[in-house]
C-alpha positions in Angstrom: 125.6 99.3 79.3 122.1 99.5 80.8 121.7 97.2 83.9 118.5 96.2 85.6 118.2 94.8 89.1 115.6 92.1 89.8 114.7 91.1 93.3 112.3 88.3 94.4 111.6 87.9 98.1 109.8 84.6 98.4 108.8 82.1 101.1 112.0 80.1 101.0 114.6 82.7 99.9 115.6 86.0 98.5 116.9 86.0 94.9 118.5 88.9 93.1 119.8 89.2 89.6 121.5 91.7 87.5 120.4 92.0 83.8 122.1 93.6 80.9 119.6 94.9 78.4 121.6 93.2 75.6 123.4 90.3 77.2 120.7 89.0 79.6 121.6 87.7 83.1 125.0 89.1 84.2 125.0 87.9 87.8 122.8 86.1 90.3 122.7 85.8 94.1 120.5 84.0 96.6 120.0 83.8 100.4 117.6 81.5 102.3 114.7 82.9 104.3 113.9 81.2 107.6 110.3 80.2 108.1 109.1 80.3 111.8 106.3 78.1 112.8 105.5 78.6 116.5 102.1 76.9 116.3 100.6 74.2 114.1 99.3 75.8 110.8 101.2 79.1 111.4 104.0 80.4 109.4 105.8 83.7 110.0 108.9 85.4 108.5 111.2 88.1 109.8 110.9 91.1 107.5 114.3 92.4 108.9 115.8 89.2 107.5 114.2 90.0 104.1 115.9 93.4 104.1 119.3 92.0 105.2 119.0 89.4 102.4 118.1 92.1 99.8 121.1 94.2 100.9 123.5 91.2 100.9 122.5 89.9 97.5 122.5 93.3 95.9 126.0 94.0 97.4 127.2 90.6 96.0 125.9 91.4 92.6 127.5 94.8 92.4 130.8 93.6 93.8 130.9 90.8 91.2 130.4 93.0 88.1 132.4 95.8 86.6 129.9 98.6 86.9 
C-alpha cells in the first residue's frame, strides 16, 4: 500500500488527509487556526499553532490507520 500525506495550512484551519494510491482518501483530520486581530484591518496567526496542528492532525491520521 502506498500512502500519501496531504497538509493544508489555511487561514481558518489546518487540514490533513491520508491518501491510498488505489483507494483514495483513507483518513482526514482538522484543527482550527486562531486569527488574531489586534488592530482594525490587521490579521495575524501564530506559526507555532500551525506546527502544533500539523503534528496533531498527522498523529491522528497515523493512529487511525493500520500502517
